[in-house]
C-alpha positions as a Python dict, from the first residue, in 0.01 Angstrom:
ca = {
    (1, 'M'): (0, 0, 0),
    (2, 'K'): (8, -267, 363),
    (3, 'R'): (324, -98, 460),
    (4, 'I'): (306, 182, 419),
    (5, 'S'): (0, 240, 613),
    (6, 'I'): (148, 7, 895),
    (7, 'A'): (488, 274, 882),
    (8, 'L'): (249, 569, 940),
    (9, 'V'): (19, 440, 1221),
    (10, 'L'): (382, 364, 1369),
    (11, 'V'): (513, 724, 1336),
    (12, 'G'): (195, 811, 1459),
    (13, 'L'): (238, 632, 1761),
    (14, 'G'): (614, 790, 1779),
    (15, 'C'): (479, 1120, 1816),
    (16, 'F'): (315, 1095, 2073),
    (17, 'V'): (590, 913, 2225),
    (18, 'A'): (831, 1208, 2161),
    (19, 'F'): (511, 1404, 2300),
    (20, 'Q'): (550, 1256, 2600),
    (21, 'M'): (912, 1203, 2669),
    (22, 'I'): (1000, 1578, 2590),
    (23, 'G'): (721, 1717, 2785),
    (24, 'S'): (621, 2027, 2871),
    (25, 'S'): (745, 2295, 3074),
    (26, 'I'): (733, 2668, 3205),
    (27, 'A'): (975, 2985, 3116),
    (28, 'D'): (1109, 3192, 3345),
    (29, 'D'): (840, 3454, 3176),
    (30, 'G'): (562, 3272, 3218),
    (31, 'T'): (507, 3096, 2891),
    (32, 'L'): (454, 2729, 2804),
    (33, 'T'): (655, 2569, 2680),
    (34, 'E'): (537, 2271, 2461),
    (35, 'P'): (627, 2078, 2127),
    (36, 'F'): (233, 2108, 2016),
    (37, 'F'): (306, 2056, 1652),
    (38, 'L'): (353, 1635, 1723),
    (39, 'I'): (-26, 1616, 1847),
    (40, 'P'): (-198, 1725, 1519),
    (41, 'I'): (57, 1515, 1294),
    (42, 'A'): (32, 1221, 1490),
    (43, 'W'): (-352, 1257, 1445),
    (44, 'A'): (-301, 1319, 1072),
    (45, 'L'): (-56, 1019, 1002),
    (46, 'I'): (-255, 769, 1231),
    (47, 'L'): (-591, 917, 1008),
    (48, 'L'): (-405, 797, 722),
    (49, 'G'): (-285, 545, 742),
    (50, 'G'): (-621, 397, 893),
    (51, 'I'): (-760, 550, 553),
    (52, 'L'): (-515, 376, 416),
    (53, 'A'): (-537, 39, 541),
    (54, 'V'): (-939, 49, 478),
    (55, 'A'): (-895, 117, 65),
    (56, 'T'): (-655, -157, 112),
    (57, 'V'): (-901, -407, 221),
    (58, 'I'): (-1107, -277, 13),
    (59, 'K'): (-927, -310, -296),
    (60, 'G'): (-823, -694, -251),
    (61, 'R'): (-1213, -772, -137),
    (62, 'I'): (-1308, -600, -454),
    (63, 'K'): (-1027, -834, -644),
}
């Protein structure tokens, strides 16, 4: 489970990097065009990876 939690955190950070690299722009009609969906996905993945890491540590101490 340790590898999975690390992978989830890294994918979450990758979402933040992708958001910055894609960037945002204003279309000709005045609407903002940005990949906003990456931000909540990134936070969810980082949170899930952190919870899984804490659970792994707790499970290891119990044994």
